[in-house]
C-alpha positions as CSV (number, residue, x, y, z in Angstrom):
1,M,27.5,105.3,-19.6
2,R,26.5,101.7,-19.1
3,L,23.7,100.6,-16.8
4,K,24.3,97.8,-14.5
5,T,22.1,94.7,-14.8
6,C,20.4,95.2,-11.5
7,V,19.6,98.9,-12.2
8,A,18.2,98.0,-15.6
9,I,16.0,95.2,-14.1
10,G,14.8,97.7,-11.4
11,L,13.8,100.3,-13.9
12,L,11.9,97.7,-16.0
13,T,10.1,96.5,-12.9
14,L,9.2,100.0,-11.9
15,S,7.8,100.8,-15.3
16,V,5.7,97.6,-15.3
17,L,4.4,98.3,-11.8
18,A,3.5,101.8,-12.7
19,N,1.6,100.7,-15.8
20,V,-0.3,98.0,-13.9
21,G,-1.0,100.3,-10.9
22,C,-2.4,103.1,-13.1
23,T,-4.9,101.1,-15.1
24,K,-8.5,101.8,-14.0
25,S,-10.8,98.8,-13.8
26,S,-14.3,99.3,-15.1
27,P,-17.3,98.4,-13.0
28,P,-19.0,95.1,-13.7
29,A,-21.7,95.2,-16.3
30,Q,-25.3,95.1,-15.1
31,A,-26.9,91.7,-15.7
32,T,-29.9,91.7,-17.9
33,A,-32.8,89.3,-18.0
34,T,-36.0,88.6,-19.9
35,S,-39.1,86.9,-18.6
36,S,-42.6,86.4,-20.0
37,I,-45.8,86.0,-18.0
38,S,-49.3,85.3,-19.2
39,V,-51.9,87.4,-17.2
40,D,-55.5,86.5,-17.3
41,M,-56.8,90.0,-17.0
42,P,-57.8,92.8,-19.4
43,R,-55.0,94.9,-20.9
44,D,-56.0,98.2,-19.2
45,Q,-56.1,96.6,-15.7
46,T,-52.8,94.8,-16.2
47,L,-51.2,98.0,-17.5
48,Q,-52.5,99.9,-14.4
49,F,-51.2,97.2,-12.1
50,L,-47.8,97.3,-13.7
51,K,-47.5,101.1,-13.1
52,Q,-48.6,100.7,-9.5
53,S,-46.2,97.8,-8.8
54,A,-43.2,99.6,-10.4
55,T,-44.0,102.5,-8.0
56,T,-44.4,100.2,-5.0
57,L,-41.1,98.5,-5.7
58,K,-39.4,101.9,-6.3
59,L,-37.9,100.7,-9.5
60,S,-37.2,104.4,-10.5
61,E,-39.3,106.9,-12.3
62,T,-42.0,105.2,-14.3
63,T,-42.9,106.3,-17.7
64,T,-45.4,105.0,-20.2
65,A,-43.4,104.5,-23.4
66,T,-46.4,103.5,-25.6
67,N,-50.0,102.2,-25.1
68,D,-48.6,98.8,-24.3
69,S,-45.3,99.3,-22.5
70,I,-43.9,100.8,-19.3
71,V,-40.3,101.8,-18.6
72,A,-39.3,101.8,-15.0
73,G,-35.6,102.8,-14.6
74,S,-33.5,100.2,-16.3
75,S,-36.3,97.7,-16.9
76,K,-39.3,97.6,-19.3
77,A,-42.6,95.7,-19.4
78,A,-44.3,95.3,-22.7
79,L,-47.9,93.9,-23.1
80,S,-49.4,92.1,-26.0
81,G,-52.7,90.4,-26.6
82,P,-56.4,91.3,-26.9
83,D,-57.9,94.2,-24.9
84,A,-60.2,91.8,-23.1
85,G,-57.3,89.6,-22.1
86,P,-55.5,87.4,-21.4
87,V,-52.3,89.4,-22.1
88,T,-48.7,88.5,-22.3
89,V,-46.2,90.7,-20.3
90,V,-42.6,90.5,-21.3
91,F,-40.1,92.0,-18.8
92,T,-36.7,93.0,-20.0
93,G,-33.8,94.9,-18.5
94,D,-31.9,94.8,-15.2
95,A,-32.1,91.3,-13.8
96,V,-32.8,92.3,-10.2
97,A,-35.6,94.8,-11.1
98,T,-37.1,92.4,-13.7
99,S,-37.2,89.6,-11.1
100,K,-38.8,91.7,-8.4
101,W,-41.4,93.1,-10.9
102,S,-42.4,89.8,-12.4
103,A,-42.6,88.1,-9.0
104,M,-45.0,90.8,-7.8
105,V,-47.2,90.2,-10.8
106,M,-47.1,86.4,-10.2
107,D,-48.0,86.9,-6.6
108,K,-50.9,89.4,-7.0
109,L,-52.5,88.6,-10.4
110,P,-54.0,85.5,-11.9
111,S,-51.0,84.6,-14.0
112,K,-48.5,81.9,-15.1
113,K,-44.9,82.0,-16.2
114,L,-44.3,81.2,-19.9
């Protein structure tokens, strides 16, 4: 049995539409960012402020990864420098959370962007 040309084109079109219509698109990837700030305060006070600000901003559950880093949801703040200060804080992770978190530090603490 021979297929007519229009039937063959119709079947091909349906198969293409079925394949295109069934593909699942993946959600857009979350944008990541990194920013560094120099804070003119002792390490312990800066670390405490970072914990409080992450809670205030509701960045998600805050955990202290090490003596000098805090993880808040999909973002992280890592401190480096002497105990007496000044310290450098490096924010990495989700671009929106990192921006909010670093902006709060810039507004509330004696600091400058690096």
